[in-house]
C-alpha positions, 0 to 999 in steps of 0.5 A: 479871219483871226480868232480872238484869244481872251485872257482875263480882261485882255483880248489878243488878235491871232494875226501877224501882229500878235505879241506871243510873249505878251500873251503868254505872260498874260496867261501866266498871270491870269488866275481865270481861264483863257478861251478863244472867240470866233470872228464876229459876223460884222468883221466877216461882212466887212471882209466880204464887202471888199472889192474882189473875190473872197473865199471863206474856209472855216472849221466845221460848224459842229466845232466852231462858230466861225462858219455860222458867223461867216454865213450870217455875214453872207446872208 
């Protein structure tokens, strides 16, 4: 599941469609800070509901909200 990279008012999805040049330009022009956001429980849920088996491998719950989002979707 991709992370969201927030640069000012722009959100960039960290997937195969990410325009890295556009994101870097946005970062260079941004006067504030940039940060990442984990995938929402809703997006995890939608992935888990797809046919077939899904295995979620995340960063530790101590380091990222991804694990907690995935668990919320599972439950």
